[in-house]
N, C-alpha and C positions, 0 to 999 in steps of 0.2 A: 705821841706819835709824830706830831709836827716837828717837835724839837729833835727827834731822832733823824727825821728826814733832812732837817737843816744841818745837823752835825755830820751826817754820813752821806750826803748826796753825791760827793765824788765817788764813793765806793759803790753806790747803787748804779751810777752811770757806767762805771768800769765793768760791773757784772753784766749790765744790760748790753754793753757793746760786745762783750764776749758771747753772750747768749744769742745775739742776733748775727754777729759777724762771723763766728766760726761756721755755722751751718751755711751761710750765704757763700763764704769762701770755698767751702767743700763742694757746694752745688756748682759753682762756676768752674771749679777745677775738673769736676767729673763730667760735666755736660757740654762744655764749649769744645768745639772741634778744631778751632784755630788757637794756637798758642798765644798769639798776640791779643786776641779777644779775652782769653782766660787770664793772662797776666794783667791786662788793663782793668778788668773787673775786680780781680783780687787786690790790685793796688788801690782802687777806689774804696773798696770795703775796708782795707787796713788803714789807709790814710785819712778816711773820713768816718770815724767810729759812729755807729748808729745810723747816721744819715746815709753813708755809703750802702749799708745793708738795705735800707728802705728804698733807695734809688734802684738798687739791683732788683729788688722784689717787683718793682713797678715796670722798669724798662729793660731789665737784663734777661728775663726769662722769655725766650723766644719761641717756645713750643706750646701749642694748645693740646690738651688731652681731649681727644674727640672719639671716645670709645664707642659712640653710637654709630660711627661710620661703617664699621665692619658689619654690624647687624643690618644696617640699611642696605649695604651692598647685597647681602643675602636675599633681602626682600626684593630688591630690584631684579634679581635673577628670575623671580617668579612673575614678573610684571608682564611678560609676553615672550614671544619667540625671539631667540637670539638672531643676529644678522646671519644670512645664509652664507655658506662657504664661498660663493661666487664673489662676495664683497670683501673677503679677506685678502690681504696682500702678503705675498711671500718674498723672502730675500732674493730668490732667483728671478722673480718677475721684476723687481726693482733693478737688479743688476743688468737684466736684458735691456731695460728701457733707459736707464740713467748711468749705468756703470757701477762697478764693485764698490767704489768709495761711498756712493749713496746707499748701497745695500748695507754698508757698515753703519750709516746714520739710522737706517731703519732698525737695525739690531740694537743700537744704543737707545732709540726711542722705546723699543719694546721693554727694555730694562728700567728706564727712567720713569716712563708713564704707565699707569695701569691700563690705559686705553690703547688698543691696537691701531695700526694704520689700516685704513679701509678705502675701498673704491666705491663707485656709485654715488659720488657727491657732486654738487654744484656749488660754486662760491662766486659771489658778485661783489665787486669792490664798490663801496659807496663813499664818494669823495665829498666831504663837507656835511655840515649839519642839515642844510636844506634838503639834500638828497636822502641822507640817512633817516632823518626824522619823518619825512614824508613816507618813506617805505615802512618804517616801524609803526607809524600811526595807521597807515593803510592796513597793515596786517592785524593790528589790534581791532580795528573796526570790522574786519572780516572774520574774526575769531568766532568759533561756534562752540567749542568745548572747554578749552583751558588756556590760561595765560600765566606764565611764570616769569617774573622779572626780578633780576638781581642787579644792583648797580651801586656804585660808590657815591656819586653825588646826584641828587634828584632835587634841583632847585625849585623853590616856590616863586617862579617868575612866569612870564607869559607862555613859554614853551613847556615848563613843568606843569602848569595848570592845564594846558592843552592835553598833555599826556594823562594827567590825573583824571580829567573829565572823560577821556576816552576809556580809561580803565573802569571808572565808575559806571559809565554807560554799558560796558561789557558785562560787569557784574549784575547790572540791573536787568539785562536780557537773559540771565541765567548761566552765563559763562563762569566757570570757576577761575578766580583771579587770586594770585598770591604775589605780594611785592615785598622784597627784602632790600633794605637800604642800610649802608654802613653807619654805625653810630657817629663817626666823625663826619662823614659826608652829609648826614642828615642835618648837621648844624651849620652848613654853609648858608642856609636861609633862616631868617628869623621873622615870623614863626616858621616852623618846619612844615613841609608838605605832608608829613605823616598824618596830622590832624585832619586835614582836608580829605585825604583818602579814606580815613576811618569814618569820618562823618558821612561819606558817600557809600559806605557799605563794603569797602574793599578790605580784605584781610591783609594787614601790614605787620611786619616785624622789623626790628632794628638789630643789626648784627653786632654782637659783642658789646652790648650796653643798652641804654635807653636815653630818651630825649631829656627827661626831667632830672633823673638822679645821677647821670654821668656814665662814664665808661666802666666796664667790668674789670676790676683788678684781680690778679696781677697782670692782666693781658691788655692793658690800655693802649699799648703801642701796636697792636696787631689788628689789621683792618682787612676787610674784603675790598679789594680793588677791582674785582671782576665786574664785567658788564655782559650780562647774558639775558636775552629775551627769547623765550620759546613759545610759539603759538601752536596750539592744537597738536603738539608733539610732532609736527611735520616741517616747520620752518623755524629757523633760529637766526638771531642777530648777535654779533659779538664784535669786539674790537677795543678801541681805546676811548670811545666817546661817552662822556657823561650826558646827562639831560640838563642842558643849560641854554638859555636864550642867546648867550654870547657867541654861539657857534652858528648863528643863522644870519643871512643877509636881511631877512625880514625885520629883525629887531636890532641888529648891530651894524648893518650896512657893510661897507667894504672893509671896515676895521674888524670884522668878525674873526674870531680865532678859527684856525683850520684844524681838521682832524680827519681820520679815516676809520670807517666802520665796514662790516662785512655781513652780507646775508648768505646763509648757507642752507642747503637742503641735502637730504640723503642720510646715509648711515651714521654720519658724524653727529647728527642732531641728537640721537639717543645718548651719546656720550656728554654733550653739552647739558642736556636735561639732567643726567645723572649727577653732574657736578653741582648744578644749581639746586637740585633737590636735596642733596646731602647738606648744603649750607642752610637750606630752609629747615630741614629736620633738626639740625644742630641749634637753630635759633628758636624754633617753635615747638619742637618735639612732635610735630604732625607728620605722618607718613602720607604722601600724596599717592593715592591708589584709586582704582576704579576706572571705568571706561573713559571718563573725562581726561584722565592723565595717561592714557595709553600712548605709546610712541610709534610713529611711522618710521621704520628703520631703513628703508631703501627707496630709491626713485627709479631703479632699473639699470640695465647695463649700459644705456646710451651715454652715461657720463663716466669718464675714466679718471677724474681728478683724485689723486691720492692725498688723503688728509689724515691727520691725527690730532686729537685733543690732548693738550699738555697742561694739566692743572699743577700749580705749585703753591707752596706756602709753608708756614712754620708748624707743620704736622708731619705726617709720613711722606709727603711730597716735597720736603724741604730741599731747596736748591735744584729742583728738577729743571727749571728754565736755565740756570747757569750751566748745568751739565750739557744740555742740548746745544747751548751757544759754544761751549768749549769744543764739543765734537764737530760742530759745523765749521768753526774757524780752522780746525786742524785738517779738514778734507778739502778746503778751498784751493783751487789751482789758479783761477784767473781773476776773480773779483769778489770783494765783499762790500756791499753797499748798505749803509746803516743810516737810518733817521730816527732820532730820539730827542724828546724835549729836555729830558734830564739824563745826561750822559755822565755817570759817575761809576764806571766799572771798577771792580777791585783789581788787585795786583795780578791775580791769575788770568783774568780776562784781558788785561792790558798786555801781559806777556804773550798770550795767544795771538792777539791782533798784531803785535810787533813781530812775532815770529813768522806769521803769515806774510807780512809785508816784506820781511827779509828773504822769504822764499820767492819773491817776485809777484806776489798777489797784489793787485790794485785795491788798496783799502781806502774807501772814501766814507767819511763820517760827516753827517749834516746835522747841525743843531741850530736852534733859533738865534737870530741876532738880538732879539728882545725877548726876554723870558718873563713869565708871570711870577716866578719864584726867584727873587733876586739873590737870596742867600745860596740857593742851589746853584745858580749860574756862576757865582763867584767861586764856589767850591769846584765846579767843573773846570773853570779856567785855570785853577791852581794845578791841575794835573795834566793839562793838555801837552805840556812839554814832554812828558814821558812817552806819549804816542808819536809826537812829531819827530823826536830824536830817533825813533825806530823806523821811520819811513812811512807812517800812516799820514793821510791828508785829512784835515778838519776844515769844514766850511761853516760860516755863519750865514744862514739863509735870511735874506732881508724880507721886509713885508711884515704882515700881521703874525702873531704867535702861532706856531704850528704844533699841535699836541700829538701828531701821529707817531706811532711806534711801528716802524717798517724795517724789514731786513730781507735781503735776497743775496744768494751766493751762487756764482757761476751761472746765472740765468736759468737755474733749474729748481733750486730749493729756496723756500721762503719761510719766514717765521714772523707772524703778525699776531696782535692781540692786545692785552692790557699791560704787559710788562714793560717798564722802563729799564734802562741799563743803569740802575743805581742800587745801593745797598738795601733800600727799603723794598723795592720790588723783588730783588734776588733773595732776600732772607726774611723779611718781616711781613710783607703783605701776602694775602691770598690772591693769586693771579690766575688768569686763563689765557692760553695762547693756542694758536693753530700752527701745526707743521704742515706745509703744503709742498708737494713735489709735482710741479707742472710748469713747463716753460712758458706757456701762454700767461699764466697768472704771474710768474716772475717778471714778465715784460710789463704787466700792468703795475706791479709794485715799483719797478724801476722807473716807469713812466710818471709816477707820483713824485719821485725824488730828483731825477736827473734835470728836469726843467728848472728846478730851483738852483742848481749849480751854476747855470748861465749867469745869474745875477748875484750869486752868493759871494761873500768876501772871505778869502782864505785866511786862516789863522796860521801865523808863522812864528818861529822862535824869535825872530827879531822884534816882532810886534809885542810879544809877551815880555821880552826883556826891556822894552822901551817904556813899560809902565812904571810909574813911580814906585819906589821901594815900599812906601806905606800901603799902597794898593796891593802889591804882591804879598806883603806880610799879612794883611787882612784876609786876602783870599786863602792863604795857607792856614790861617787860624780857623777859618770857617770850614776848610777842607777836613780839619781834624775832627769836626763834628758831623761829617757827611753821613755816617751810618744812620743818624736819626733826623736828618733834614727832611 
């Protein structure tokens, strides 16, 4: 047998390469929606026999099969009364308040997101970790029935332990507590916070993997980047903020990283809960039901903030966030104001922004001067020229790293949440964002961005061209790998 293997090993490898490569190439051809992506993967599979097929199986399959979601949605329909008609939003009402172009955005959202636009909501902007964590911890301490937390990073540091102890205390007083942490994010601390929570009696699951054995293949590259905290089915927190001491003045001082989070109440809380519950069910197979998990769906007519929950990810909501952005850029008339720590839009989004700028829209993009991910920052820099040539303006915000993901258009429409403007958020990660139509809220979002412009440094074509050739070449090489940075 061994002699046969030694004599014919080239033939065995050739057969193995065909057996693995042909199905992989067929899968890439039949499932990829972009010809460049399909050609790239087929090329890797053909030019790297066996290895290419293995790499594709691990990193190239971008869709999760989540057959349990539809069943859970049906179960959710029996969870309680649906929102009353008075909280529904019609295209006619949006057109009267904001104009027909925003009614078109409402229609787009109806088709892209399974969650409708609703009124009867309140949203409070929480600037920085000190404000956000205090509000979140206060809500956890006051919880009486249930706490559902989903997050990407939950560090085992002073802030993480403070959250963990608050959750443990809540579970100890009889509150139903569920915590879902991404398998990649759970590894940011060694040892992980998971053990501490479990020892304290909190029910914890890790999304798409586990701490000891590693990620779940072939979906190792797919992560939940969502940040959702729902308290008693009545109050929710969401946005871009992970649980880390580095975002607080208490532990990081003035060098703390900046971020923005949001507290919401009203009909939209039910939709945030539904998204987090689906992810919990996918990871644990547990259905959250009973009085403890009932949802308060309205706060009354006194609040008129129009909001919609937009989940996205490599399942049936694939590219929902990108479609929302494309629509918003197309209806802008006066201004597009964007703040993102990782700004790597694809060619379609770049074209939409450049086209808006050529129509006379003031397009301002703010990114950090100092980034926590050097490779991403270099890849970002490599494609800035495409935007600058089209009339967009890019600014490097000085000061500590800012992790905020904020966008507002024409002072009326805002889009905030967990999504970065990069390939990972737009196609690989599970994200959660809020569409908000409200002039007052848009002013608050702009108020987080515009003060940074006063001290920001403009990025110019001249400054990009003045970089050494070796630097520009390295940036472009890193840019080639941007879909997986």
